[in-house]
N, CA and C atoms as a LAMMPS dump frame, in Angstrom:
ITEM: TIMESTEP
0
ITEM: NUMBER OF ATOMS
630
ITEM: BOX BOUNDS ff ff ff
-5.0000000000000000e+02 5.0000000000000000e+02
-5.0000000000000000e+02 5.0000000000000000e+02
-5.0000000000000000e+02 5.0000000000000000e+02
ITEM: ATOMS id mol type element x y z
1 1 1 N 0.711 -1.106 0.053
2 1 2 C 0.052 0.082 0.036
3 1 3 C 0.946 1.338 0.115
4 2 1 N 1.895 1.249 0.493
5 2 2 C 2.985 2.188 0.622
6 2 3 C 3.342 2.717 -0.763
7 3 1 N 3.838 1.689 -1.605
8 3 2 C 4.384 1.641 -2.635
9 3 3 C 3.502 2.377 -3.505
10 4 1 N 2.096 2.463 -3.108
11 4 2 C 0.82 2.681 -4.266
12 4 3 C 0.657 4.519 -3.917
13 5 1 N 1.116 4.945 -2.579
14 5 2 C 0.97 6.227 -2.161
15 5 3 C 2.196 6.759 -3.192
16 6 1 N 3.346 6.211 -3.052
17 6 2 C 4.759 6.45 -3.421
18 6 3 C 4.408 6.963 -5.258
19 7 1 N 3.449 6.844 -5.891
20 7 2 C 3.575 7.358 -7.057
21 7 3 C 3.502 8.804 -7.36
22 8 1 N 3.762 9.198 -8.139
23 8 2 C 3.706 11.037 -7.728
24 8 3 C 2.185 11.299 -8.464
25 9 1 N 1.717 10.313 -9.565
26 9 2 C 0.557 11.061 -10.061
27 9 3 C -0.508 10.811 -8.84
28 10 1 N -0.326 9.542 -7.926
29 10 2 C -1.684 9.517 -7.397
30 10 3 C -2.162 10.107 -6.668
31 11 1 N -1.849 11.239 -6.082
32 11 2 C -2.289 12.461 -5.795
33 11 3 C -3.332 13.376 -6.303
34 12 1 N -2.7 12.844 -7.815
35 12 2 C -3.744 13.491 -8.799
36 12 3 C -4.937 13.001 -8.651
37 13 1 N -5.351 11.509 -8.648
38 13 2 C -6.675 10.547 -8.634
39 13 3 C -7.253 11.257 -7.503
40 14 1 N -6.693 11.092 -6.301
41 14 2 C -7.451 11.571 -5.282
42 14 3 C -7.858 12.781 -4.96
43 15 1 N -7.261 13.799 -5.24
44 15 2 C -8.082 15.473 -5.531
45 15 3 C -8.906 15.851 -6.323
46 16 1 N -8.732 15.037 -7.049
47 16 2 C -9.301 14.834 -8.422
48 16 3 C -10.873 14.37 -7.952
49 17 1 N -10.877 13.127 -7.339
50 17 2 C -12.103 12.618 -7.276
51 17 3 C -12.727 12.858 -5.936
52 18 1 N -11.989 13.344 -4.825
53 18 2 C -12.395 14.445 -3.539
54 18 3 C -12.923 15.375 -3.733
55 19 1 N -12.327 16.311 -4.893
56 19 2 C -12.874 17.932 -5.464
57 19 3 C -14.238 17.959 -5.653
58 20 1 N -14.11 16.699 -6.779
59 20 2 C -14.837 16.734 -8.275
60 20 3 C -16.438 16.07 -6.987
61 21 1 N -16.236 15.114 -6.249
62 21 2 C -17.587 14.815 -5.401
63 21 3 C -17.789 15.798 -4.474
64 22 1 N -16.738 16.585 -3.673
65 22 2 C -17.504 17.587 -3.025
66 22 3 C -18.233 18.597 -3.28
67 23 1 N -17.218 19.382 -4.584
68 23 2 C -18.267 20.399 -4.986
69 23 3 C -19.35 19.974 -6.019
70 24 1 N -19.451 18.695 -6.364
71 24 2 C -20.842 18.425 -6.685
72 24 3 C -21.903 17.773 -5.869
73 25 1 N -21.69 17.595 -4.77
74 25 2 C -22.277 17.803 -3.399
75 25 3 C -23.172 19.061 -3.196
76 26 1 N -21.573 20.533 -3.497
77 26 2 C -22.608 22.048 -3.448
78 26 3 C -23.748 22.384 -4.42
79 27 1 N -23.045 21.463 -5.628
80 27 2 C -23.655 22.219 -7.054
81 27 3 C -25.506 21.028 -7.163
82 28 1 N -25.233 19.823 -6.715
83 28 2 C -26.366 18.69 -6.943
84 28 3 C -27.146 18.433 -5.725
85 29 1 N -28.338 18.717 -5.777
86 29 2 C -28.633 17.71 -4.252
87 29 3 C -28.63 15.8 -4.674
88 30 1 N -27.77 15.873 -3.888
89 30 2 C -27.222 14.126 -3.461
90 30 3 C -27.717 13.543 -2.284
91 31 1 N -28.512 14.285 -1.173
92 31 2 C -28.711 13.976 -0.394
93 31 3 C -27.425 13.487 0.774
94 32 1 N -26.238 14.189 0.661
95 32 2 C -24.978 14.03 1.263
96 32 3 C -24.305 12.736 0.638
97 33 1 N -24.381 12.116 -0.344
98 33 2 C -23.975 10.814 -0.965
99 33 3 C -22.13 11.121 -1.394
100 34 1 N -22.386 12.867 -2.13
101 34 2 C -21.256 12.975 -2.872
102 34 3 C -20.329 13.338 -1.811
103 35 1 N -20.919 13.985 -0.748
104 35 2 C -20.476 14.62 -0.098
105 35 3 C -19.421 13.715 0.985
106 36 1 N -19.903 12.589 1.673
107 36 2 C -19.209 11.216 2.137
108 36 3 C -18.367 10.826 1.502
109 37 1 N -18.383 10.534 -0.362
110 37 2 C -17.575 10.515 -1.151
111 37 3 C -16.364 11.143 -1.248
112 38 1 N -16.744 12.55 -1.279
113 38 2 C -15.172 13.555 -1.282
114 38 3 C -14.701 13.606 -0.46
115 39 1 N -15.132 13.875 1.362
116 39 2 C -14.353 14.002 2.536
117 39 3 C -13.602 12.49 2.52
118 40 1 N -14.237 11.352 2.009
119 40 2 C -13.182 10.023 1.954
120 40 3 C -12.076 10.164 1.156
121 41 1 N -12.449 10.427 -0.098
122 41 2 C -10.896 10.753 -0.799
123 41 3 C -9.922 11.547 -0.416
124 42 1 N -10.442 12.958 -0.148
125 42 2 C -9.583 13.737 0.578
126 42 3 C -8.779 13.625 2.19
127 43 1 N -9.85 12.509 2.876
128 43 2 C -9.113 12.279 3.936
129 43 3 C -7.714 11.19 3.917
130 44 1 N -8.144 10.57 3.152
131 44 2 C -7.3 9.335 2.318
132 44 3 C -6.156 10.482 2.301
133 45 1 N -6.02 11.366 1.219
134 45 2 C -4.962 11.945 0.853
135 45 3 C -4.047 12.551 2.034
136 46 1 N -4.579 12.755 2.706
137 46 2 C -3.744 13.869 3.759
138 46 3 C -3.344 12.66 4.618
139 47 1 N -4.048 12.107 4.828
140 47 2 C -3.627 10.469 6.001
141 47 3 C -2.88 10.059 5.38
142 48 1 N -2.52 10.329 4.388
143 48 2 C -1.433 9.453 3.129
144 48 3 C 0.099 10.154 3.575
145 49 1 N -0.34 11.528 3.361
146 49 2 C 1.016 12.361 3.363
147 49 3 C 1.164 13.324 4.212
148 50 1 N 0.554 13.263 5.285
149 50 2 C 0.633 14.013 6.14
150 50 3 C 1.516 13.539 7.714
151 51 1 N 2.023 14.256 8.46
152 51 2 C 2.763 13.847 9.538
153 51 3 C 1.274 14.061 10.549
154 52 1 N 0.668 12.93 11.736
155 52 2 C -0.637 13.049 12.786
156 52 3 C -0.38 15.091 12.972
157 53 1 N 1.017 14.996 13.197
158 53 2 C 1.042 16.45 14.258
159 53 3 C -0.067 17.862 13.041
160 54 1 N 0.018 17.164 11.5
161 54 2 C -0.373 18.395 10.572
162 54 3 C -1.848 18.137 10.013
163 55 1 N -1.867 16.931 10.371
164 55 2 C -2.96 15.981 9.579
165 55 3 C -4.567 17.143 9.458
166 56 1 N -4.666 16.965 10.728
167 56 2 C -5.882 18.14 11.191
168 56 3 C -5.95 19.268 10.675
169 57 1 N -4.54 19.986 10.717
170 57 2 C -4.455 21.415 10.408
171 57 3 C -4.521 21.652 8.762
172 58 1 N -4.361 20.963 7.558
173 58 2 C -4.174 20.448 6.745
174 58 3 C -5.785 20.34 6.305
175 59 1 N -6.394 19.506 6.957
176 59 2 C -7.791 19.257 6.668
177 59 3 C -9.048 20.419 6.867
178 60 1 N -8.499 21.177 8.052
179 60 2 C -8.922 22.263 8.347
180 60 3 C -8.899 23.395 6.868
181 61 1 N -7.494 23.577 6.606
182 61 2 C -7.16 24.591 5.911
183 61 3 C -7.931 24.07 4.3
184 62 1 N -8.424 23.177 4.056
185 62 2 C -9.18 22.531 2.689
186 62 3 C -10.512 23.009 2.783
187 63 1 N -10.904 22.102 4.559
188 63 2 C -12.356 22.822 3.856
189 63 3 C -12.852 23.999 4.261
190 64 1 N -12.054 24.719 5.195
191 64 2 C -12.298 26.539 5.367
192 64 3 C -12.18 26.728 3.794
193 65 1 N -11.504 26.266 2.884
194 65 2 C -11.945 26.783 1.279
195 65 3 C -13.067 26.58 0.77
196 66 1 N -13.322 24.99 1.211
197 66 2 C -14.76 24.593 0.329
198 66 3 C -15.474 25.841 0.885
199 67 1 N -15.54 25.305 2.522
200 67 2 C -16.723 26.396 2.849
201 67 3 C -17.11 27.811 2.522
202 68 1 N -15.7 28.606 2.142
203 68 2 C -16.075 29.857 1.876
204 68 3 C -16.457 29.868 0.481
205 69 1 N -16.03 28.901 -0.326
206 69 2 C -16.609 28.574 -1.859
207 69 3 C -18.603 28.946 -1.585
208 70 1 N -18.867 28.074 -0.736
209 70 2 C -20.101 28.043 -0.305
210 70 3 C -21.033 29.072 0.028
211 71 1 N -20.257 29.736 0.586
212 71 2 C -20.607 30.85 1.088
213 71 3 C -20.952 32.369 0.387
214 72 1 N -19.839 31.879 -0.537
215 72 2 C -19.964 32.89 -1.842
216 72 3 C -21.377 32.452 -2.673
217 73 1 N -21.481 31.222 -3.09
218 73 2 C -22.223 31.08 -3.408
219 73 3 C -24.218 31.033 -3.08
220 74 1 N -24.061 31.119 -1.773
221 74 2 C -25.078 31.448 -1.254
222 74 3 C -25.302 32.663 -0.76
223 75 1 N -24.539 33.306 -0.543
224 75 2 C -24.695 34.456 0
225 75 3 C -24.212 35.752 -0.594
226 76 1 N -22.673 35.875 -0.784
227 76 2 C -21.903 37.157 -1.471
228 76 3 C -22.24 36.694 -3.14
229 77 1 N -21.542 36.032 -3.567
230 77 2 C -22.256 35.659 -5.254
231 77 3 C -21.448 36.492 -5.59
232 78 1 N -20.136 37.01 -5.707
233 78 2 C -19.202 37.693 -6.574
234 78 3 C -17.776 37.502 -6.958
235 79 1 N -18.08 35.67 -6.291
236 79 2 C -16.869 35.36 -6.681
237 79 3 C -15.1 35.555 -5.894
238 80 1 N -15.362 36.54 -5.255
239 80 2 C -14.239 37.107 -3.919
240 80 3 C -14.119 36.05 -3.194
241 81 1 N -14.976 35.074 -2.354
242 81 2 C -15.026 34.274 -1.738
243 81 3 C -14.493 32.864 -2.379
244 82 1 N -15.1 32.685 -3.558
245 82 2 C -14.588 31.689 -3.923
246 82 3 C -13.931 31.368 -3.972
247 83 1 N -12.74 32.475 -4.623
248 83 2 C -11.187 32.395 -5.314
249 83 3 C -10.413 32.229 -3.8
250 84 1 N -10.522 33.241 -2.948
251 84 2 C -9.605 32.581 -1.603
252 84 3 C -10.318 31.06 -1.344
253 85 1 N -11.052 30.623 -1.198
254 85 2 C -11.701 29.463 -0.89
255 85 3 C -10.53 28.236 -1.973
256 86 1 N -11.066 28.596 -3.188
257 86 2 C -10.354 27.656 -4.126
258 86 3 C -8.558 27.454 -4.059
259 87 1 N -8.098 29.005 -3.678
260 87 2 C -6.545 29.258 -3.1
261 87 3 C -6.355 28.85 -2.205
262 88 1 N -7.398 28.306 -0.926
263 88 2 C -6.995 27.648 0.569
264 88 3 C -6.965 25.877 -0.038
265 89 1 N -7.961 25.464 -0.598
266 89 2 C -7.696 24.235 -0.919
267 89 3 C -6.572 24.036 -1.912
268 90 1 N -6.139 24.855 -2.737
269 90 2 C -4.788 24.36 -3.61
270 90 3 C -4.158 24.434 -2.386
271 91 1 N -3.809 25.67 -1.586
272 91 2 C -2.52 25.673 -0.848
273 91 3 C -1.932 24.137 0.6
274 92 1 N -3.302 23.625 0.714
275 92 2 C -3.672 22.792 1.268
276 92 3 C -3.224 21.34 0.66
277 93 1 N -3.453 20.903 -0.421
278 93 2 C -2.881 19.863 -1.004
279 93 3 C -1.848 19.823 -1.554
280 94 1 N -1.112 21.011 -2.431
281 94 2 C 0.162 21.361 -1.871
282 94 3 C 1.152 21.388 -1.381
283 95 1 N 0.939 21.624 0.406
284 95 2 C 1.779 21.793 1.502
285 95 3 C 1.82 19.68 1.791
286 96 1 N 1 19.71 1.728
287 96 2 C 0.697 18.463 2.125
288 96 3 C 1.282 17.17 1.383
289 97 1 N 1.93 17.58 0.06
290 97 2 C 2.314 16.831 -0.702
291 97 3 C 3.954 16.329 -0.234
292 98 1 N 3.994 15.058 -0.793
293 98 2 C 5.938 15.207 0.238
294 98 3 C 6.825 15.631 -1.043
295 99 1 N 6.758 15.733 -2.115
296 99 2 C 8.02 16.573 -3.159
297 99 3 C 6.901 17.537 -4.377
298 100 1 N 7.688 18.394 -4.927
299 100 2 C 7.029 19.451 -5.83
300 100 3 C 6.045 18.749 -6.954
301 101 1 N 6.731 18.021 -7.524
302 101 2 C 6.156 16.828 -8.791
303 101 3 C 4.905 16.211 -7.842
304 102 1 N 4.574 15.929 -7.144
305 102 2 C 3.154 15.236 -6.205
306 102 3 C 2.421 16.415 -6.244
307 103 1 N 2.992 17.234 -6.427
308 103 2 C 2.336 18.623 -5.278
309 103 3 C 1.345 19.011 -6.606
310 104 1 N 2.262 19.649 -7.787
311 104 2 C 1.579 19.352 -9.186
312 104 3 C 0.521 19.188 -9.366
313 105 1 N 0.471 17.806 -9.174
314 105 2 C -0.143 16.523 -9.692
315 105 3 C -1.824 16.703 -8.847
316 106 1 N -0.921 17.296 -7.644
317 106 2 C -2.163 17.347 -6.583
318 106 3 C -3.19 18.449 -6.633
319 107 1 N -2.402 19.627 -7.24
320 107 2 C -3.302 20.857 -7.725
321 107 3 C -4.261 20.632 -8.707
322 108 1 N -3.16 20.238 -9.809
323 108 2 C -3.973 20.05 -10.641
324 108 3 C -5.295 19.091 -10.498
325 109 1 N -5.224 18.099 -9.762
326 109 2 C -6.416 17.352 -9.328
327 109 3 C -7.508 18.023 -8.908
328 110 1 N -7.457 19.016 -8.26
329 110 2 C -8.405 20.165 -7.239
330 110 3 C -9.001 20.948 -8.641
331 111 1 N -8.114 21.486 -9.444
332 111 2 C -8.57 22.084 -10.188
333 111 3 C -9.419 21.529 -11.591
334 112 1 N -8.847 20.454 -12.18
335 112 2 C -9.808 19.25 -12.856
336 112 3 C -11.076 19.088 -12.091
337 113 1 N -11.264 18.902 -10.84
338 113 2 C -12.196 18.014 -10.348
339 113 3 C -13.421 19.061 -10.175
340 114 1 N -12.425 20.365 -9.386
341 114 2 C -13.832 21.497 -9.491
342 114 3 C -14.511 22.04 -10.703
343 115 1 N -13.538 22.101 -11.909
344 115 2 C -14.534 22.061 -13.284
345 115 3 C -15.185 20.859 -13.585
346 116 1 N -14.796 19.675 -13.75
347 116 2 C -15.346 18.733 -13.709
348 116 3 C -16.521 18.532 -13.114
349 117 1 N -17.103 19.091 -11.898
350 117 2 C -17.917 18.958 -11.078
351 117 3 C -19.328 19.216 -11.536
352 118 1 N -19.145 20.6 -12.492
353 118 2 C -19.884 21.298 -13.248
354 118 3 C -20.959 20.377 -14.35
355 119 1 N -20.079 19.081 -14.344
356 119 2 C -20.979 18.369 -15.81
357 119 3 C -22.446 17.432 -15.222
358 120 1 N -22.358 17.449 -13.294
359 120 2 C -23.095 17.087 -12.909
360 120 3 C -24.712 17.757 -12.829
361 121 1 N -24.213 18.802 -12.936
362 121 2 C -25.795 19.356 -13.285
363 121 3 C -26.43 19.373 -14.652
364 122 1 N -25.834 18.8 -15.482
365 122 2 C -26.136 18.228 -16.949
366 122 3 C -26.788 16.814 -16.257
367 123 1 N -26.879 16.326 -15.068
368 123 2 C -27.035 14.622 -14.995
369 123 3 C -28.145 14.716 -13.967
370 124 1 N -27.854 15.605 -12.406
371 124 2 C -28.421 15.653 -11.27
372 124 3 C -29.372 16.953 -11.26
373 125 1 N -30.439 16.467 -10.011
374 125 2 C -31.119 17.505 -9.931
375 125 3 C -30.268 18.618 -8.961
376 126 1 N -30.638 20.341 -10.026
377 126 2 C -29.617 21.27 -9.338
378 126 3 C -30.013 21.605 -7.657
379 127 1 N -29.003 21.851 -7.088
380 127 2 C -29.536 22.477 -5.543
381 127 3 C -29.992 23.935 -5.881
382 128 1 N -30.637 24.625 -5.441
383 128 2 C -30.966 25.606 -5.233
384 128 3 C -30.493 26.151 -4.6
385 129 1 N -29.008 26.854 -4.737
386 129 2 C -28.631 27.362 -3.868
387 129 3 C -29.134 29.043 -3.992
388 130 1 N -29.384 29.431 -5.032
389 130 2 C -29.887 30.806 -5.295
390 130 3 C -31.116 30.918 -5.453
391 131 1 N -31.999 30.513 -5.12
392 131 2 C -33.326 30.708 -5.135
393 131 3 C -33.799 31.972 -4.961
394 132 1 N -33.866 31.556 -3.817
395 132 2 C -34.567 32.843 -3.046
396 132 3 C -33.514 34.172 -3.106
397 133 1 N -32.109 33.766 -3.217
398 133 2 C -31.29 35.208 -3.406
399 133 3 C -31.64 35.796 -4.864
400 134 1 N -31.719 35.201 -5.803
401 134 2 C -32.163 35.497 -7.063
402 134 3 C -33.761 35.849 -7.186
403 135 1 N -34.708 35.75 -6.652
404 135 2 C -35.956 36.457 -6.177
405 135 3 C -35.684 35.773 -8.078
406 136 1 N -35.684 34.616 -8.144
407 136 2 C -36.525 33.672 -9.066
408 136 3 C -38.127 33.036 -9.024
409 137 1 N -38.683 33.412 -7.543
410 137 2 C -39.8 32.875 -7.582
411 137 3 C -41.047 33.754 -8.126
412 138 1 N -41.641 33.123 -8.966
413 138 2 C -42.553 33.888 -10.421
414 138 3 C -44.468 34.369 -9.718
415 139 1 N -44.59 35.395 -9.303
416 139 2 C -45.827 35.233 -9.047
417 139 3 C -46.751 36.777 -9.796
418 140 1 N -46.996 35.29 -10.924
419 140 2 C -47.583 35.93 -12.126
420 140 3 C -49.02 35.586 -11.568
421 141 1 N -49.877 36.446 -12.334
422 141 2 C -51.579 36.497 -12.627
423 141 3 C -51.55 34.961 -13.175
424 142 1 N -51.181 34.673 -14.001
425 142 2 C -51.87 33.174 -14.721
426 142 3 C -51.305 31.993 -13.342
427 143 1 N -50.552 32.251 -12.902
428 143 2 C -49.98 31.125 -11.894
429 143 3 C -50.978 30.999 -10.888
430 144 1 N -52.013 32.073 -10.461
431 144 2 C -53.26 32.026 -9.851
432 144 3 C -52.892 33.246 -8.747
433 145 1 N -51.333 34.088 -8.767
434 145 2 C -51.295 34.899 -7.969
435 145 3 C -51.838 36.544 -8.116
436 146 1 N -52.254 37.41 -7.249
437 146 2 C -52.586 38.701 -7.313
438 146 3 C -51.363 39.549 -6.894
439 147 1 N -51.491 40.418 -7.358
440 147 2 C -49.904 41.709 -7.197
441 147 3 C -50.568 41.63 -5.638
442 148 1 N -49.257 41.682 -4.776
443 148 2 C -49.324 41.989 -3.332
444 148 3 C -49.662 43.802 -3.26
445 149 1 N -49.27 44.346 -4.432
446 149 2 C -48.755 45.754 -4.336
447 149 3 C -49.003 46.453 -5.679
448 150 1 N -50.032 46.807 -5.853
449 150 2 C -50.556 47.451 -7.094
450 150 3 C -49.132 48.284 -7.9
451 151 1 N -48.96 49.019 -6.92
452 151 2 C -47.61 50.557 -7.322
453 151 3 C -47.02 49.355 -7.859
454 152 1 N -46.445 48.282 -7.25
455 152 2 C -45.169 47.932 -8.026
456 152 3 C -45.588 47.748 -9.916
457 153 1 N -46.535 48.105 -10.012
458 153 2 C -46.78 47.629 -11.577
459 153 3 C -46.564 49.092 -12.149
460 154 1 N -46.646 50.145 -11.492
461 154 2 C -46.379 51.756 -11.894
462 154 3 C -44.617 52.055 -12.107
463 155 1 N -44.116 50.49 -11.751
464 155 2 C -42.668 51.057 -11.802
465 155 3 C -41.945 51.047 -12.704
466 156 1 N -43.154 50.122 -13.834
467 156 2 C -42.401 50.051 -14.75
468 156 3 C -41.678 50.995 -16.068
469 157 1 N -40.942 50.886 -16.091
470 157 2 C -40.164 52.139 -16.944
471 157 3 C -39.344 53.52 -15.952
472 158 1 N -39.987 53.215 -15.17
473 158 2 C -39.15 54.52 -14.164
474 158 3 C -37.991 54.242 -13.702
475 159 1 N -36.943 55.184 -13.192
476 159 2 C -35.938 55.607 -12.72
477 159 3 C -35.344 55.453 -11.626
478 160 1 N -34.469 55.21 -11.201
479 160 2 C -34.316 55.428 -9.523
480 160 3 C -32.109 55.13 -9.285
481 161 1 N -32.435 55.1 -8.341
482 161 2 C -31.131 55.205 -8.148
483 161 3 C -30.471 53.658 -6.83
484 162 1 N -29.289 52.916 -7.459
485 162 2 C -29.045 52.221 -5.63
486 162 3 C -28.633 52.269 -4.706
487 163 1 N -29.119 51.75 -3.594
488 163 2 C -28.854 52.428 -2.556
489 163 3 C -27.84 51.581 -1.828
490 164 1 N -27.678 50.11 -2.387
491 164 2 C -26.137 49.354 -2.323
492 164 3 C -25.564 48.35 -3.875
493 165 1 N -24.653 48.085 -3.466
494 165 2 C -24.343 46.939 -4.693
495 165 3 C -25.737 46.199 -4.824
496 166 1 N -25.894 46.018 -6.022
497 166 2 C -26.834 45.354 -6.374
498 166 3 C -25.734 43.878 -7.081
499 167 1 N -25.893 42.673 -6.528
500 167 2 C -25.004 41.058 -6.303
501 167 3 C -25.429 40.074 -6.518
502 168 1 N -26.78 40.002 -7.406
503 168 2 C -27.713 41.07 -8.586
504 168 3 C -28.683 41.096 -7.347
505 169 1 N -29.006 40.859 -5.811
506 169 2 C -29.737 41.708 -5.741
507 169 3 C -29.578 42.654 -4.964
508 170 1 N -30.361 43.798 -4.329
509 170 2 C -29.919 45.211 -3.618
510 170 3 C -31.46 45.494 -3.255
511 171 1 N -31.294 47.1 -2.97
512 171 2 C -32.74 47.835 -2.796
513 171 3 C -31.839 49.529 -3.698
514 172 1 N -33.219 49.375 -3.948
515 172 2 C -33.149 50.915 -5.207
516 172 3 C -34.04 51.852 -4.67
517 173 1 N -33.763 53.304 -4.755
518 173 2 C -34.504 53.958 -4.602
519 173 3 C -35.554 54.968 -5.641
520 174 1 N -36.899 54.662 -5.57
521 174 2 C -37.752 55.48 -6.498
522 174 3 C -38.78 56.223 -6.127
523 175 1 N -38.613 57.256 -6.626
524 175 2 C -39.58 58.817 -5.834
525 175 3 C -39.904 58.581 -4.39
526 176 1 N -38.456 58.224 -3.891
527 176 2 C -38.22 58.569 -2.085
528 176 3 C -39.075 57.39 -1.653
529 177 1 N -38.897 56.255 -2.4
530 177 2 C -39.849 55.01 -1.714
531 177 3 C -38.482 54.187 -2.018
532 178 1 N -38.423 52.947 -1.277
533 178 2 C -37.222 51.58 -0.912
534 178 3 C -37.703 50.371 -1.585
535 179 1 N -36.918 49.875 -2.778
536 179 2 C -37.869 48.479 -3.337
537 179 3 C -36.32 47.475 -3.182
538 180 1 N -36.804 46.19 -3.064
539 180 2 C -36 45.456 -3.35
540 180 3 C -35.805 45.141 -4.53
541 181 1 N -34.829 44.728 -5.774
542 181 2 C -34.378 45.08 -7.11
543 181 3 C -33.37 43.677 -7.425
544 182 1 N -33.689 43.043 -8.556
545 182 2 C -32.374 42.676 -8.907
546 182 3 C -31.447 42.926 -10
547 183 1 N -30.992 42.939 -10.557
548 183 2 C -30.386 42.995 -11.843
549 183 3 C -30.501 41.596 -12.626
550 184 1 N -29.545 42.001 -14.083
551 184 2 C -30.329 41.079 -14.708
552 184 3 C -28.953 40.16 -14.708
553 185 1 N -28.316 39.895 -13.474
554 185 2 C -27.252 38.897 -13.389
555 185 3 C -25.391 39.675 -13.412
556 186 1 N -26.417 41.081 -13.106
557 186 2 C -24.758 41.966 -13.735
558 186 3 C -24.512 42.699 -11.803
559 187 1 N -23.365 43.124 -11.675
560 187 2 C -23.117 43.84 -10.083
561 187 3 C -23.072 45.254 -10.748
562 188 1 N -23.852 45.616 -9.766
563 188 2 C -24.525 46.727 -10.346
564 188 3 C -23.661 47.945 -9.108
565 189 1 N -23.135 49.247 -9.385
566 189 2 C -22.393 49.66 -7.87
567 189 3 C -23.291 50.721 -7.445
568 190 1 N -22.913 50.443 -6.195
569 190 2 C -23.934 51.25 -5.533
570 190 3 C -23.987 52.859 -5.842
571 191 1 N -25.188 53.886 -5.953
572 191 2 C -24.774 54.818 -6.338
573 191 3 C -25.244 54.919 -8.149
574 192 1 N -25.521 54.012 -8.177
575 192 2 C -26.199 53.835 -10.155
576 192 3 C -27.155 54.281 -10.299
577 193 1 N -27.618 55.206 -11.507
578 193 2 C -29.059 55.072 -12.488
579 193 3 C -29.589 54.059 -12.989
580 194 1 N -30.044 53.379 -12.412
581 194 2 C -31.219 52.147 -12.97
582 194 3 C -32.327 52.587 -13.924
583 195 1 N -32.807 51.291 -14.071
584 195 2 C -34.369 51.811 -14.709
585 195 3 C -35.037 50.443 -14.622
586 196 1 N -36.182 50.382 -14.39
587 196 2 C -37.375 49.323 -14.151
588 196 3 C -37.733 48.508 -15.26
589 197 1 N -37.166 47.522 -15.792
590 197 2 C -37.533 46.871 -17.112
591 197 3 C -38.88 45.813 -17.426
592 198 1 N -38.772 45.441 -16.207
593 198 2 C -39.581 44.246 -15.857
594 198 3 C -40.235 44.229 -14.2
595 199 1 N -41.365 44.031 -14.451
596 199 2 C -42.023 43.875 -13.305
597 199 3 C -42.806 42.455 -13.083
598 200 1 N -42.417 41.597 -11.844
599 200 2 C -43.168 40.398 -11.744
600 200 3 C -43.583 40.013 -10.296
601 201 1 N -44.8 40.344 -10.579
602 201 2 C -45.93 40.307 -8.862
603 201 3 C -44.785 41.609 -7.666
604 202 1 N -43.799 41.063 -7.024
605 202 2 C -42.999 42.085 -6.355
606 202 3 C -41.567 42.1 -6.743
607 203 1 N -41.231 41.331 -8.021
608 203 2 C -40.263 41.191 -8.266
609 203 3 C -39.794 42.15 -9.078
610 204 1 N -38.673 42.78 -8.881
611 204 2 C -38.628 44.058 -9.706
612 204 3 C -36.973 44.384 -10.588
613 205 1 N -36.928 43.808 -11.932
614 205 2 C -36.06 43.814 -12.463
615 205 3 C -35.147 45.166 -12.972
616 206 1 N -33.799 45.602 -12.65
617 206 2 C -33.425 46.727 -13.472
618 206 3 C -32.422 46.334 -14.299
619 207 1 N -31.653 47.548 -14.946
620 207 2 C -30.816 47.536 -15.583
621 207 3 C -30.21 48.849 -15.612
622 208 1 N -28.95 48.875 -15.572
623 208 2 C -27.696 50.182 -15.06
624 208 3 C -28.141 50.844 -16.441
625 209 1 N -28.296 52.427 -15.954
626 209 2 C -28.398 53.258 -17.114
627 209 3 C -27.214 53.701 -17.405
628 210 1 N -26.56 54.028 -18.34
629 210 2 C -25.102 53.967 -18.637
630 210 3 C -25.267 56.066 -18.693
């Protein structure tokens, strides 16, 4: 078994599948099955290459990185924490590797595993991490809903200003009234002028005025 782990490329296989399943668990709803597989692979990797004194530390660094990616997807949604999280995961597997070449293999495994995990979206049910954040719920008359406030329909075509960054959700002010609004997937800075281009129930879609 020790000879098996002496192969420099084996770290690539382990980190690839570990990251593949962990990120996959974040993206699709597999009821924890992918998460358990991912934790198993990553635990084997660190147990094989890290001394007992640093084993827990390396695991913490790796999973803190994964946690940052999750927080970015569910709360911040601007990519900053996700980038820091990925860097943390890469640092952990690189430091744990017994030599430089093995470290490169392990880093490559994390990168390719992260990218490959998105293919799960084409096969399994997507985990609705951003549903509430992006205001995707449709409150349409056709679906049997009545408008919660007729004033919202009067906002169509009106201009306002953002009170905070829309990433893509935030708050805007129109006619001295504050409204929750969402941009069309764009990050709109605080203080920008925006125009209401669509109103669907209480969902207000805006675009930045150039």
